VEXLUM-855093 format. One record per residue (C-alpha): x, y, z. Coordinates in pm, 1 decimal, always signed. Example, Ala and Ser with C-alpha at 12.3 -4.5 7.8 and 13.67 -1.06 7.14 Angstrom:
// residues 2
+1230.0, -450.0, +780.0
+1367.0, -106.0, +714.0
This chain:
// residues 199
+318.8, +7284.7, +4898.5
+513.1, +7260.4, +4552.9
+825.2, +7166.5, +4349.5
+968.1, +7154.7, +3998.0
+873.9, +6879.2, +3754.2
+1159.4, +6651.6, +3665.6
+1172.9, +6417.8, +3390.0
+1281.8, +6056.6, +3443.6
+1575.0, +5899.7, +3241.3
+1459.3, +5662.9, +3066.8
+1549.1, +5300.1, +3095.7
+1762.4, +5147.6, +2786.1
+1606.4, +4851.5, +2624.6
+1790.3, +4662.7, +2382.6
+1565.2, +4469.1, +2162.3
+1686.0, +4157.5, +1918.4
+1535.4, +3992.8, +1661.8
+1585.0, +3662.2, +1637.4
+1711.8, +3538.4, +1319.9
+1443.4, +3272.9, +1164.1
+1573.1, +2940.8, +1112.9
+1661.3, +2832.7, +784.3
+1343.0, +2601.3, +618.6
+1446.4, +2260.0, +659.8
+1455.1, +2115.6, +261.1
+1228.6, +1835.9, +245.7
+1377.9, +1549.8, +14.0
+1146.3, +1292.1, -139.8
+1350.8, +934.9, -317.1
+1147.2, +696.1, -531.3
+1252.4, +349.6, -462.8
+1149.5, -16.9, -575.5
+1183.0, -380.4, -469.8
+1161.2, -698.2, -704.8
+1068.0, -991.9, -483.6
+1122.1, -1311.9, -471.1
+1131.4, -1624.0, -234.4
+1498.7, -1677.2, -162.5
+1713.1, -1961.4, -35.0
+1680.7, -1829.1, +359.1
+1312.0, -1859.5, +315.7
+1248.3, -2213.4, +130.5
+1137.7, -2480.3, +382.3
+940.8, -2809.9, +279.8
+587.2, -2783.7, +230.1
+541.1, -2412.4, +179.3
+245.5, -2342.9, +69.8
+370.1, -1992.9, -55.9
+674.3, -2143.4, -274.4
+571.2, -1942.6, -589.5
+517.3, -1616.6, -418.7
+672.1, -1306.2, -567.7
+611.7, -969.0, -692.2
+709.0, -598.7, -690.3
+681.0, -251.6, -417.5
+758.6, +85.1, -535.9
+795.3, +313.4, -241.3
+821.2, +735.6, -202.7
+1024.3, +818.0, +108.9
+1054.2, +1183.0, +230.6
+1282.0, +1312.2, +489.8
+1003.6, +1452.1, +662.3
+850.2, +1126.3, +756.7
+594.2, +1112.3, +484.8
+669.7, +725.7, +340.6
+413.2, +541.4, +136.9
+433.2, +252.8, -122.2
+225.2, -33.4, -315.0
+266.2, -386.7, -294.1
+182.4, -642.2, -582.1
+192.5, -1000.3, -448.5
+129.1, -1359.4, -655.9
+177.4, -1671.3, -583.1
+94.9, -1678.1, -239.0
-188.0, -1868.3, -34.8
-158.1, -1787.5, +349.8
-303.1, -1429.6, +456.1
+2.8, -1166.9, +469.7
+42.3, -1068.5, +802.1
+367.2, -817.8, +784.5
+542.1, -604.1, +544.0
+853.6, -405.9, +617.1
+1178.2, -250.9, +516.2
+1503.4, -442.9, +690.9
+1850.6, -293.3, +786.5
+2137.9, -546.2, +693.9
+2333.7, -640.7, +1002.3
+2639.3, -890.1, +1027.0
+2723.9, -1159.3, +770.7
+3046.9, -1322.1, +640.2
+3043.6, -1303.7, +281.6
+2949.4, -991.7, -12.7
+2617.3, -1200.9, -52.3
+2552.1, -1204.1, +336.7
+2624.7, -862.9, +406.6
+2384.0, -716.4, +154.5
+2049.0, -738.3, +73.1
+2038.6, -1059.0, -120.0
+2124.8, -1294.4, +179.3
+2149.1, -1070.9, +458.1
+1936.8, -1064.8, +746.5
+1856.9, -781.2, +1023.3
+1593.0, -589.9, +1209.2
+1287.3, -430.1, +1030.0
+1326.2, -31.6, +1018.4
+996.7, +63.8, +866.4
+649.6, -100.2, +885.6
+448.6, -86.3, +613.5
+87.5, -309.9, +588.9
+58.6, -571.4, +832.0
-180.4, -733.5, +1101.4
-216.9, -629.5, +1472.2
-374.6, -933.3, +1558.9
-199.8, -1091.9, +1881.0
+35.8, -1322.3, +1821.5
+178.4, -1200.6, +1504.0
+504.8, -995.8, +1404.7
+486.0, -699.0, +1660.9
+821.5, -515.5, +1638.7
+647.3, -158.2, +1916.8
+486.3, -10.2, +1635.6
+140.0, -25.4, +1504.4
+105.1, -120.2, +1117.1
-121.2, +164.5, +951.7
-305.5, -85.5, +741.5
-390.0, -475.2, +701.6
-244.0, -612.5, +359.4
-499.2, -670.7, +50.9
-589.2, -1041.5, +86.0
-531.6, -1241.1, -269.1
-828.8, -1160.5, -491.9
-966.2, -1419.2, -793.6
-642.4, -1330.9, -1005.4
-402.1, -1454.1, -735.9
-241.7, -1113.3, -644.9
-247.4, -897.9, -343.3
-238.7, -553.0, -421.7
-203.3, -274.6, -104.6
-216.6, +36.1, -254.8
-131.3, +362.2, -69.4
+33.7, +165.5, +196.0
+208.0, +418.3, +495.8
+521.6, +384.8, +660.6
+578.2, +424.2, +1023.5
+938.7, +423.4, +1130.5
+1045.0, +166.7, +1424.1
+1172.4, +351.5, +1723.5
+1345.5, +79.8, +1907.0
+1516.2, -33.7, +1592.8
+1677.2, +264.0, +1472.5
+1959.6, +288.5, +1676.2
+1795.3, +678.3, +1775.4
+1818.6, +754.8, +1386.4
+1590.9, +1004.5, +1324.5
+1349.5, +951.9, +1006.4
+1530.0, +1195.8, +780.3
+1863.5, +1029.6, +869.5
+1693.8, +686.5, +799.1
+1537.2, +782.9, +487.8
+1909.8, +936.6, +354.3
+2087.8, +624.6, +460.8
+1833.8, +424.5, +287.1
+1838.5, +619.0, -38.5
+2254.4, +631.2, -19.5
+2314.6, +258.2, +73.3
+1966.4, +61.8, -86.8
+2188.8, -262.3, -137.7
+2193.2, -252.7, +267.0
+1823.9, -261.7, +274.7
+1534.5, -502.1, +151.3
+1165.0, -552.4, +154.1
+1037.2, -832.8, +305.7
+644.8, -972.2, +308.1
+561.6, -1234.2, +560.8
+283.7, -1465.3, +525.3
+91.4, -1678.3, +805.3
+261.2, -1982.7, +695.9
+591.5, -1828.2, +719.6
+531.9, -1688.9, +1055.0
+445.9, -2025.7, +1203.8
+747.2, -2189.0, +1016.9
+1014.6, -1970.1, +1136.5
+855.2, -1837.4, +1471.7
+969.5, -1677.0, +1693.4
+1262.6, -1558.7, +1448.2
+1053.9, -1491.0, +1135.5
+1218.3, -1470.6, +809.5
+956.8, -1395.7, +564.1
+787.9, -1555.8, +267.5
+959.3, -1303.5, -45.0
+1190.5, -1002.6, -23.4
+1407.3, -800.6, -257.9
+1705.8, -536.7, -214.5
+1572.8, -196.9, -194.8
+1698.2, -27.2, -531.8
+1676.8, +342.8, -615.3
+1465.6, +479.9, -925.3
+1745.9, +628.5, -1170.4
+2079.2, +454.2, -998.9
């Protein structure tokens, strides 16, 4: 038996080429903070009453955050450092970084020991102890976003907001003495408003 060969009609296949996503631009901001004890942090017998210092930061929208903190005049161990976001306030001073209060949104150096200032995210490294010159210098600090305090903001959104509204943020240095004094609501030993370089 035999029969002629017949060609089957090829099925029509449509292919589409995905359009590549536009690369996301990474933007970095250079910022700093002049640190001093303010009136919210004053208490009798404070061993860190003369603490002051300076901190510089590079904050990038891809989550790369780093900084260097230099603190003078303190005595007790530095147990936590954060960038805080201002919340509430009844006056211009208490609504901005001079005297505002608010939660930490980014961790830098600190101690992960039990019983100290914990916010759900580990500190990337310990802060440097005071040296023979009476200064603590922690270079190359890594910053970590604290998800529980960021109200669903991404790291890119938070970094852009800090750069756009630096007076709504402050860098705070917490010592063992200040933690013991203000427990369970830490106020810190010295702090300063965030500032954008060149602004």
